[in-house]
C-alpha positions as CSV (number, residue, x, y, z in Angstrom):
1,M,-168.6,-175.7,90.5
2,Q,-168.9,-172.7,88.2
3,E,-172.2,-171.2,87.2
4,G,-173.0,-167.8,85.6
5,Y,-176.1,-165.9,86.8
6,G,-175.8,-162.7,84.8
7,Y,-175.6,-159.1,85.9
8,V,-176.5,-157.7,89.3
9,Q,-179.9,-156.2,88.9
10,D,-180.5,-154.8,92.4
11,V,-179.1,-154.6,95.9
12,C,-180.6,-154.8,99.4
13,A,-179.3,-152.2,101.9
14,D,-179.7,-151.4,105.6
15,L,-181.0,-147.9,105.5
16,E,-179.8,-147.1,109.0
17,T,-176.2,-148.0,108.4
18,G,-176.0,-147.4,104.7
19,R,-174.4,-150.9,104.1
20,I,-175.2,-153.3,101.3
21,T,-176.6,-156.5,102.8
22,A,-177.2,-158.5,99.6
23,I,-177.2,-158.5,95.8
24,I,-179.9,-159.7,93.6
25,V,-179.2,-161.5,90.3
26,P,-181.6,-163.1,87.8
27,G,-182.1,-166.8,88.3
28,G,-183.2,-169.6,86.0
29,S,-182.5,-170.1,82.3
30,N,-185.3,-168.0,80.7
31,K,-183.7,-164.6,80.6
32,I,-186.7,-163.0,78.8
33,A,-189.2,-164.2,81.4
34,N,-186.9,-163.0,84.2
35,F,-186.9,-159.5,82.6
36,F,-190.6,-159.3,83.4
37,S,-190.8,-161.2,86.6
38,S,-188.7,-161.4,89.8
39,V,-190.0,-164.9,90.8
40,N,-186.7,-166.6,90.0
41,D,-184.4,-164.0,91.4
42,I,-181.4,-165.1,93.5
43,V,-180.5,-163.1,96.6
44,I,-176.9,-163.5,97.6
45,K,-176.0,-162.3,101.1
46,W,-173.1,-159.9,101.3
47,E,-171.3,-162.2,103.7
48,N,-171.1,-164.8,100.8
49,I,-169.3,-162.4,98.4
50,K,-165.6,-163.3,98.4
51,C,-164.2,-161.0,95.7
52,I,-165.4,-158.3,93.4
53,G,-163.6,-157.7,90.2
54,D,-164.1,-155.5,87.1
55,D,-166.4,-158.0,85.4
56,L,-166.8,-160.9,87.9
57,I,-168.1,-161.4,91.5
58,L,-167.0,-164.5,93.3
59,V,-169.4,-165.9,95.8
60,E,-169.6,-168.9,98.1
61,I,-172.9,-170.6,98.1
């Protein structure tokens, strides 16, 4: 199953280790509403990221 979520808009990090623990991407289909609200944001744990390319991040959900 392929699905596009958009650009990474934020990251979660462990401040003690300096490691990224998750990325946050906008969810839902209403991109304008998501610009003003983080209710539909999708948090993807770092462990689920399989590959990071120049313009694509592959995740296992």
